C-alpha positions in Angstrom: -69.9 97.7 -115.4 -72.8 99.5 -113.6 -71.2 102.8 -114.2 -70.8 102.1 -117.9 -74.5 101.1 -118.2 -75.6 104.3 -116.5 -73.5 106.4 -118.8 -74.5 104.6 -122.0 -75.9 106.8 -124.8 -79.4 105.2 -124.3 -79.4 106.0 -120.5 -78.3 109.6 -121.2 -80.9 109.9 -123.9 -83.7 108.7 -121.5 -82.4 111.1 -118.8 -82.4 114.0 -121.2 -85.9 113.1 -122.4 -87.2 113.1 -118.8 -85.6 116.5 -118.1 -87.1 117.9 -121.3 -90.5 116.5 -120.4 -90.3 118.0 -116.9 -89.4 121.4 -118.4 -92.3 121.2 -120.9 -94.8 120.3 -118.1 -93.6 123.2 -116.1 -93.6 125.7 -119.0 -97.0 124.6 -120.2 -98.6 123.8 -116.9 -102.0 125.3 -117.9 -102.2 123.0 -120.9 -101.3 120.1 -118.7 -104.0 121.1 -116.2 -106.6 121.2 -119.1 -105.5 117.7 -120.1 -105.7 116.4 -116.5 -109.2 117.9 -116.0 -110.4 116.5 -119.3 -109.0 113.1 -118.4 -110.9 113.2 -115.1 -114.1 114.2 -116.9 -113.7 111.4 -119.4 -113.0 108.8 -116.7 -116.1 109.7 -114.8 -118.4 110.0 -117.8 -117.1 106.9 -119.7 -119.9 104.7 -118.4 -122.5 107.0 -120.0 -120.8 106.5 -123.4 -120.9 102.8 -122.9 -124.6 103.0 -121.8 -125.6 105.0 -124.9 -123.7 102.4 -127.0 -126.2 99.7 -125.8 -129.1 101.6 -127.5 -129.9 99.9 -130.7 -132.7 100.2 -133.3 -132.4 97.0 -135.4 -128.8 97.0 -136.5 -128.4 100.8 -136.1 -126.3 102.0 -133.2 -125.6 105.6 -132.0 -122.3 106.6 -133.6 -119.5 107.0 -131.2 -119.0 110.7 -132.0 -122.6 111.4 -131.2 -122.4 109.5 -128.0 -119.3 111.4 -127.0 -121.0 114.7 -127.9 -124.1 113.8 -125.8 -121.9 112.8 -122.9 -119.9 116.1 -123.1 -123.1 118.2 -123.2 -124.4 116.2 -120.2 -121.2 117.1 -118.3 -121.5 120.8 -119.0 -125.3 120.8 -118.2 -124.6 119.3 -114.8 -121.6 121.6 -114.3 -123.4 124.8 -115.2 -126.6 123.8 -113.4 -124.5 123.3 -110.2 -123.0 126.8 -110.5 -126.3 128.3 -111.5 -127.9 127.1 -108.3 -125.1 127.6 -105.8 -123.1 130.6 -106.9 -126.0 133.1 -106.3 -126.6 131.6 -102.9 -122.9 131.8 -101.9 -122.6 135.4 -103.3 -125.7 136.4 -101.3 -124.4 134.9 -98.1 -121.0 136.5 -98.6 -122.6 139.9 -99.1 -124.7 139.5 -96.0 -121.7 138.4 -94.0 -119.7 141.5 -95.1 -122.5 143.7 -93.9 -122.5 142.4 -90.4 -121.9 145.0 -87.7 -119.0 143.6 -85.6 -120.3 145.5 -82.6 -123.5 143.4 -82.7 -121.4 140.3 -82.7 -119.5 141.4 -79.6 -122.8 142.4 -78.0 -124.4 139.0 -78.8 -121.6 137.2 -76.9 -121.4 139.8 -74.1 -121.5 137.4 -71.1 -118.9 134.9 -72.3 -116.6 137.7 -73.5 -116.8 139.4 -70.0 -115.7 136.1 -68.4 -112.9 135.6 -71.0 -111.7 139.2 -70.5 -111.3 138.6 -66.7 -109.2 135.5 -67.5 -107.3 137.3 -70.3 -106.3 140.1 -68.1 -105.5 137.8 -65.2 -103.1 135.8 -67.5 -101.7 139.1 -68.9 -101.4 137.7 -72.5 -101.3 141.1 -74.2 -98.7 142.8 -71.9 -98.7 146.4 -71.0 -100.5 148.8 -73.4 -102.0 145.9 -75.4 -105.5 145.9 -76.7 -108.2 144.4 -74.5 -109.8 141.0 -75.4 -112.9 142.8 -76.6 -110.9 145.1 -78.9 -108.8 142.2 -80.2 -112.0 140.2 -81.0 -113.6 143.2 -82.8 -110.4 143.9 -84.8 -110.3 140.2 -85.8 -113.9 140.2 -86.8 -113.4 143.4 -88.9 -110.5 141.7 -90.7 -112.5 138.5 -91.4 -115.8 140.2 -92.4 -114.2 143.2 -94.1 -115.9 143.8 -97.5 -112.4 144.4 -99.0 -111.5 140.8 -98.3 -114.6 139.6 -100.1 -114.1 142.1 -102.9 -110.5 140.9 -103.3 -111.8 137.3 -103.5 -114.3 138.3 -106.1 -111.6 140.1 -108.1 -109.4 137.0 -107.9 -112.2 134.8 -109.2 -112.9 137.3 -112.0 -109.3 137.2 -113.1 -109.4 133.4 -113.2 -112.6 133.6 -115.2 -110.9 136.0 -117.6 -109.5 132.9 -119.4 -112.6 130.9 -118.8 -113.8 130.9 -122.4 -110.5 129.5 -123.6 -110.3 127.0 -120.8 -113.8 125.9 -121.5 -113.1 125.4 -125.2 -109.8 123.6 -124.5 -111.2 121.2 -121.9 -114.3 120.5 -124.0 -112.2 119.8 -127.1 -109.9 117.4 -125.3 -112.7 115.7 -123.3 -114.7 115.1 -126.5 -111.8 113.2 -128.2 -111.0 111.3 -125.0 -114.6 110.2 -124.8 -114.7 109.2 -128.5 -111.4 107.4 -128.4 -111.0 105.5 -125.1 -107.3 104.6 -125.7 -106.2 107.9 -127.2 -103.7 108.8 -124.5 -102.6 105.2 -124.0 -101.7 105.0 -127.7 -99.4 108.0 -127.5 -97.8 107.0 -124.2 -96.8 103.5 -125.3 -95.0 104.9 -128.3 -92.1 105.8 -126.0 -92.1 102.4 -124.2 -89.7 99.6 -125.3 -91.6 97.0 -127.3 -91.0 94.2 -124.8 -92.7 96.3 -122.1 -95.7 97.5 -124.2 -98.2 94.9 -123.0 -97.2 95.3 -119.3 -97.5 99.1 -119.7 -100.8 98.9 -121.5 -102.2 96.6 -118.7 -100.9 99.0 -116.0 -102.6 102.0 -117.7 -105.9 100.1 -117.9 -105.7 99.2 -114.2 -105.0 102.9 -113.4 -108.0 104.1 -115.4 -110.2 101.5 -113.7 -109.1 102.4 -110.2 -109.1 106.2 -110.7 -112.6 106.0 -112.2 -113.9 104.3 -109.1 -112.1 106.8 -106.9 -113.4 110.0 -108.6 -117.0 108.6 -108.8 -116.7 107.8 -105.1 -115.5 111.3 -104.3 -118.6 112.7 -106.1 -120.9 110.4 -104.2 -119.1 111.3 -100.9 -119.6 115.1 -101.6 -123.2 114.5 -102.5 -123.8 112.5 -99.3 -122.2 115.2 -97.1 -124.1 118.0 -98.9 -127.4 116.2 -98.3 -126.7 115.3 -94.7 -125.5 118.7 -93.6 -128.2 120.6 -95.4 -131.0 118.4 -93.9 -129.3 118.7 -90.5 -129.2 122.5 -90.7 -132.8 122.6 -91.7 -133.8 120.4 -88.8 -131.9 122.6 -86.2 -133.6 125.7 -87.6 -130.9 127.4 -89.7 -133.1 127.5 -92.8 -132.9 126.0 -96.2 -130.9 128.6 -98.1 -128.2 129.0 -95.5 -128.3 125.3 -94.8 -127.6 124.6 -98.4 -124.7 127.0 -98.5 -123.2 125.5 -95.3 -123.7 122.0 -96.8 -121.9 123.1 -100.0 -119.0 124.5 -98.1 -118.7 121.4 -96.0 -118.9 119.1 -99.1 -116.3 121.0 -101.1 -113.8 121.4 -98.2 -114.2 117.7 -97.4 -112.1 117.1 -100.5 -109.1 118.1 -98.4 -108.3 115.0 -96.4 -108.4 115.2 -92.6 -108.2 119.0 -92.3 -111.1 119.8 -94.7 -113.9 118.5 -92.5 -112.7 120.6 -89.5 -112.4 123.7 -91.6 -115.8 123.1 -93.1 -117.4 122.6 -89.7 -115.8 125.8 -88.3 -116.9 127.9 -91.3 -120.4 126.4 -91.2 -120.9 127.2 -87.5 -119.6 130.8 -88.1 -122.0 131.3 -91.0 -124.9 129.9 -88.8 -124.0 132.2 -85.9 -123.5 135.3 -88.1 -127.0 134.8 -89.6 -128.7 134.6 -86.1 -127.0 137.3 -84.1 -130.4 138.4 -82.8 -130.8 135.3 -80.7 -130.2 135.5 -76.9 -126.9 133.8 -76.2 -127.5 131.5 -73.2 -131.0 130.2 -74.1 -130.9 130.3 -77.9 -127.5 130.9 -79.5 -125.6 128.4 -77.4 -128.1 125.5 -78.1 -128.0 126.4 -81.8 -124.2 126.1 -81.8 -124.5 122.8 -80.0 -127.0 121.5 -82.5 -124.9 122.6 -85.5 -121.9 120.9 -83.9 -123.9 117.7 -83.5 -124.9 117.8 -87.2 -121.3 118.1 -88.2 -120.2 115.4 -85.8 -122.9 112.9 -87.1 -121.9 113.8 -90.7 -118.2 113.3 -90.0 -118.9 110.0 -88.2 -120.9 108.7 -91.1 -118.2 109.9 -93.5 -115.5 108.1 -91.5 -117.5 104.8 -91.0 -119.3 104.6 -94.3 -118.1 106.9 -97.0 -114.3 106.9 -96.6 -113.9 103.1 -96.2 -115.8 102.6 -99.5 -113.9 105.4 -101.3 -110.4 105.3 -100.0 -110.3 101.6 -99.2 -112.4 99.7 -101.7 -112.0 102.0 -104.6 -108.1 102.0 -104.7 -107.6 98.9 -102.6 -105.3 100.5 -100.0 -105.2 100.2 -96.2 -106.3 103.3 -94.3 -102.9 103.5 -92.6 -101.2 103.6 -96.0 -103.6 106.4 -97.1 -103.0 108.4 -93.9 -99.2 108.2 -94.2 -99.2 109.1 -97.9 -101.5 112.0 -97.4 -99.4 113.4 -94.5 -96.2 113.0 -96.6 -97.8 114.7 -99.6 -99.2 117.5 -97.4 -95.7 118.2 -95.9 -94.2 118.4 -99.4 -96.9 120.3 -101.4 -99.5 121.5 -98.9 -103.2 121.2 -99.5 -102.8 120.6 -103.2 -100.5 117.7 -102.4 -103.0 116.2 -99.9 -105.7 116.4 -102.6 -103.5 114.7 -105.3 -102.0 112.2 -102.9 -104.4 109.3 -103.4 -104.6 109.4 -107.2 -100.8 109.7 -107.4 -100.2 106.9 -105.0 -102.6 104.7 -107.0 -100.6 105.3 -110.2 -97.3 104.5 -108.4 -98.7 101.3 -106.9 -100.0 100.0 -110.2 -96.7 100.6 -112.0 -94.8 99.1 -109.0 -97.0 96.0 -109.2 -96.5 95.7 -112.9 -92.7 96.3 -113.1 -91.3 95.7 -109.6 -93.4 92.9 -108.2 -90.3 90.8 -107.4 -89.8 93.0 -104.2 -91.7 91.7 -101.2 -92.6 95.2 -100.0 -94.2 95.9 -103.4 -96.0 92.6 -103.2 -97.4 93.5 -99.8 -98.5 97.1 -100.8 -100.2 95.9 -104.0 -101.6 92.5 -103.0 -105.2 93.7 -103.3 -104.8 95.3 -106.8 
């Protein structure tokens, strides 16, 4: 009987529909990306539309289309203001980094390198005829600081921006209508849902929108907090405002990558700080600076772990930290960094649908008891 049900025309039709949908998503992945970005923008900015709707002059209220347009313009003003401030700073630091003389870097760390060379030769890591530790370090620095690497990065960004005008128009167009019509996507999705499941499906979608809005707003608040803390910390330890702001931005953006991002951001931040202060004497000035910068990142990470993350990852999506950790690790092993970034939103969607349609299983009841 089970075999007959699985091979029924309806089941085969549903299976064929899923396959066709998967192929369409793969074929038109850029369009899907535009829709997802627009959906995130509309989720985050929806409260502003509601806020503008409370403005009344007598019986007159701002039309929904005008509210959506004002909100969209606000999104792009914030977006372009962010890039207008930070892109020149990052480009300037990248240029200065590419002009660093690697010989000066080796010279600045002369004493620790000499000690490491003795240990390196004693352990015979390189084998016969291999480069010395000093040569290995200089070759590594050349490859990292090589202007060609930065030029390639700029060329890659330029190629991405080649379609920027079309992407900007597409995302703006979709975002405007999602802001104007709150249930636009929902109304299309439920057309493929059986009638007896429509209400449950509609309720699940509303829960998903609510949870994801809390999550994305929380991410923005987390990034802002880390940017402020790292920038202030770098100013206090003497790195300077401009470089401190760049280091704070790097740390905030990379912090989006769960678990690994803060470590990468801290390492890059310390490298930038050291590269900009090669004239300092190593033992009395450079080493304390590295220590102070490390302390800034340690305090920031501690604050993030104890304050920011419990609020964002726990309270916003109502999931236990262990659940979050396991899901992120699994997603990372399947899809790398992109998987780690998308893990929590995807897990949230799965949990909501599981609660709505499979709540008779005890494991589902346990995982979704706080939703």
